[in-house]
C-alpha positions as CSV (number, residue, x, y, z in Angstrom):
1,X,38.3,-22.7,-221.3
2,X,36.2,-25.7,-220.0
3,X,37.6,-28.2,-222.6
4,X,41.2,-27.4,-223.4
5,X,40.9,-28.7,-226.9
6,X,41.0,-27.1,-230.3
7,X,40.2,-28.0,-233.9
8,X,43.1,-28.2,-236.4
9,X,42.0,-27.3,-239.9
10,X,44.9,-29.0,-241.7
11,X,45.6,-32.3,-243.3
12,X,49.4,-31.9,-242.7
13,X,50.9,-34.7,-240.7
14,X,53.8,-32.4,-239.8
15,X,51.4,-29.9,-238.1
16,X,49.8,-32.7,-236.2
17,X,53.1,-33.9,-234.9
18,X,54.2,-30.4,-233.9
19,X,51.0,-29.8,-231.9
20,X,51.5,-33.2,-230.2
21,X,55.1,-32.2,-229.4
22,X,53.9,-29.2,-227.3
23,X,51.0,-31.1,-225.7
24,X,48.1,-29.4,-227.5
25,X,45.0,-31.5,-227.7
26,X,43.1,-31.2,-230.9
27,X,40.6,-32.8,-233.3
28,X,41.0,-32.7,-237.0
29,X,38.6,-30.5,-239.0
30,X,39.1,-31.4,-242.6
31,X,37.6,-29.6,-245.6
32,X,35.5,-31.6,-248.2
33,X,38.0,-30.7,-250.9
34,X,41.7,-29.8,-251.0
35,X,42.4,-26.1,-250.6
36,X,43.3,-25.9,-254.3
37,X,39.7,-26.5,-255.3
38,X,37.7,-25.3,-252.3
39,X,36.4,-21.8,-253.2
40,X,36.6,-20.4,-249.7
41,X,40.3,-21.2,-249.4
42,X,41.4,-20.9,-253.0
43,X,45.2,-20.9,-253.1
44,X,45.5,-19.0,-256.4
45,X,47.6,-15.9,-255.7
46,X,45.9,-12.6,-256.4
47,X,47.4,-10.2,-259.0
48,X,50.4,-8.5,-257.5
49,X,50.0,-10.2,-254.1
50,X,53.1,-10.2,-252.0
51,X,54.2,-13.5,-250.4
52,X,53.6,-12.2,-246.9
53,X,50.0,-11.1,-247.7
54,X,49.3,-14.3,-249.6
55,X,50.3,-16.7,-246.8
56,X,48.4,-14.6,-244.1
57,X,45.3,-14.4,-246.3
58,X,45.2,-18.2,-246.8
59,X,45.8,-19.0,-243.1
60,X,43.0,-16.6,-242.0
61,X,40.7,-17.9,-244.7
62,X,41.3,-21.5,-243.6
63,X,40.6,-20.7,-239.9
64,X,37.5,-18.7,-240.8
65,X,36.1,-21.4,-243.1
66,X,37.0,-24.0,-240.5
67,X,35.0,-22.2,-237.9
68,X,32.0,-21.8,-240.3
69,X,32.1,-25.6,-240.7
70,X,31.6,-26.1,-237.0
71,X,28.1,-24.7,-237.2
72,X,27.3,-26.5,-240.5
73,X,28.4,-29.8,-239.1
74,X,26.8,-29.2,-235.7
75,X,30.1,-29.7,-233.9
76,X,31.1,-28.6,-230.4
77,X,32.3,-25.0,-230.5
78,X,36.0,-24.7,-230.0
79,X,38.8,-22.5,-231.5
80,X,40.0,-23.4,-235.0
81,X,43.7,-23.3,-235.8
82,X,44.9,-23.2,-239.4
83,X,48.2,-22.5,-241.1
84,X,49.8,-21.9,-244.4
85,X,53.4,-22.1,-245.6
86,X,54.9,-20.8,-248.7
87,X,58.4,-19.9,-250.0
88,X,59.5,-16.4,-251.1
89,X,62.1,-16.6,-253.9
90,X,62.9,-13.1,-255.2
91,X,59.3,-12.0,-254.4
92,X,57.8,-15.0,-256.2
93,X,55.3,-17.2,-254.3
94,X,56.4,-20.8,-254.4
95,X,53.9,-23.3,-253.1
96,X,53.5,-27.1,-253.5
97,X,54.7,-28.5,-256.8
98,X,52.2,-29.4,-259.4
99,X,54.1,-32.6,-260.4
100,X,57.6,-34.2,-260.4
101,X,58.8,-31.9,-263.2
102,X,57.7,-28.9,-261.3
103,X,59.4,-30.2,-258.1
104,X,62.7,-30.6,-260.0
105,X,62.4,-27.0,-261.4
106,X,61.7,-25.6,-258.0
107,X,64.6,-27.4,-256.3
108,X,67.0,-26.4,-259.1
109,X,65.9,-22.7,-258.5
110,X,66.8,-23.1,-254.8
111,X,70.2,-24.6,-255.4
112,X,73.2,-22.7,-254.0
113,X,71.2,-19.8,-252.7
114,X,68.9,-18.5,-249.9
115,X,65.1,-18.2,-249.8
116,X,62.5,-17.2,-247.3
117,X,60.0,-19.6,-245.7
118,X,56.8,-17.9,-244.6
119,X,54.3,-19.7,-242.3
120,X,51.2,-17.9,-241.1
121,X,49.1,-19.3,-238.3
122,X,45.5,-18.2,-237.6
123,X,42.9,-18.9,-235.0
124,X,39.2,-18.2,-235.2
125,X,36.6,-18.7,-232.4
126,X,33.6,-16.9,-233.8
127,X,34.4,-13.6,-232.1
128,X,38.0,-13.1,-233.0
129,X,40.2,-14.0,-235.9
130,X,43.9,-13.5,-235.1
131,X,47.1,-14.5,-236.9
132,X,50.9,-14.6,-236.5
133,X,53.6,-14.7,-239.2
134,X,56.9,-16.6,-239.0
135,X,59.6,-15.6,-241.4
136,X,62.7,-17.8,-241.7
137,X,65.6,-17.9,-244.1
138,X,67.1,-21.1,-245.5
139,X,70.3,-21.5,-247.6
140,X,70.8,-24.5,-249.8
141,X,74.2,-25.7,-250.9
142,X,74.6,-26.3,-254.6
143,X,72.6,-29.4,-255.6
144,X,73.6,-31.9,-258.2
145,X,71.0,-32.8,-260.9
146,X,71.3,-36.4,-259.8
147,X,70.5,-35.5,-256.2
148,X,67.4,-33.6,-257.2
149,X,66.2,-36.5,-259.4
150,X,66.7,-39.0,-256.6
151,X,64.9,-36.8,-254.1
152,X,62.0,-36.2,-256.3
153,X,61.8,-39.9,-257.1
154,X,61.3,-40.5,-253.3
155,X,58.0,-38.5,-253.7
156,X,58.8,-36.7,-250.4
157,X,58.7,-33.2,-252.0
158,X,55.4,-33.6,-253.8
159,X,53.1,-32.5,-251.0
160,X,55.4,-29.8,-249.5
161,X,55.7,-26.1,-250.0
162,X,58.8,-25.4,-252.0
163,X,59.2,-29.0,-252.9
164,X,61.1,-30.1,-249.8
165,X,60.8,-31.1,-246.2
166,X,63.6,-29.9,-243.9
167,X,62.6,-32.6,-241.4
168,X,63.1,-35.3,-244.1
169,X,65.7,-36.2,-246.6
170,X,66.2,-32.6,-247.8
171,X,68.0,-31.8,-244.5
172,X,71.2,-32.7,-246.3
173,X,70.6,-29.8,-248.7
174,X,70.5,-27.2,-246.0
175,X,73.7,-25.2,-245.2
176,X,72.1,-22.7,-242.9
177,X,68.8,-21.5,-241.4
178,X,67.9,-18.3,-239.6
179,X,64.6,-18.2,-237.8
180,X,62.2,-21.0,-236.7
181,X,63.0,-24.6,-237.6
182,X,59.4,-25.6,-236.7
183,X,58.1,-22.7,-238.8
184,X,60.0,-24.1,-241.8
185,X,58.4,-27.5,-241.1
186,X,55.0,-25.9,-241.1
187,X,54.0,-24.6,-237.7
188,X,56.2,-22.1,-235.7
189,X,55.8,-23.5,-232.2
190,X,56.8,-20.4,-230.2
191,X,54.4,-18.1,-232.1
192,X,51.7,-20.7,-232.1
193,X,51.9,-21.2,-228.3
194,X,51.6,-17.5,-227.7
195,X,48.7,-17.2,-230.1
196,X,46.9,-20.1,-228.4
197,X,47.5,-18.5,-225.0
198,X,45.9,-15.3,-226.2
199,X,42.7,-17.4,-226.8
200,X,42.9,-18.9,-223.3
201,X,44.4,-22.2,-224.3
202,X,46.7,-23.4,-221.5
203,X,49.9,-24.2,-223.3
């Protein structure tokens, strides 16, 4: 690869920080609208869709749509990396909360039990579209209603899948994790590095 640089099709500051952490050089490739309203990357689950299938479909759609935007915007051709994170609670897909009330409901449902965090990463370069899937398990201790209220009042959970950020204040809720800490944050670094290498990126 002549220019060891990629595009990151994500507005997540956590993903930017994680790529910086492993020395990946990137430029942001942002969509015109949020994924919730952009037809090419509609986050509405399909009927009967499993959480694993959902998160992979969205990551691949974001990478593919991002690569299409390179041509439309007359940008220098480079691989596009995209990712999506969701929670699996008893087979239910739990994404970002709609509002504060929804965030409180989600956090109450996670209290005192385990859930799975699924993060899919996809890369598209115009010839290939590949993905990896990271699956981790997180166990929350029982949460007090006052703790949930205070956390939601901080507004930290409002833009995060599952209504919490393990790298933030919600770390005090977590009793145990199994899997990838960076995957729970939003970008599994081990899997991402290997995927980038398969596209010739020197990481």
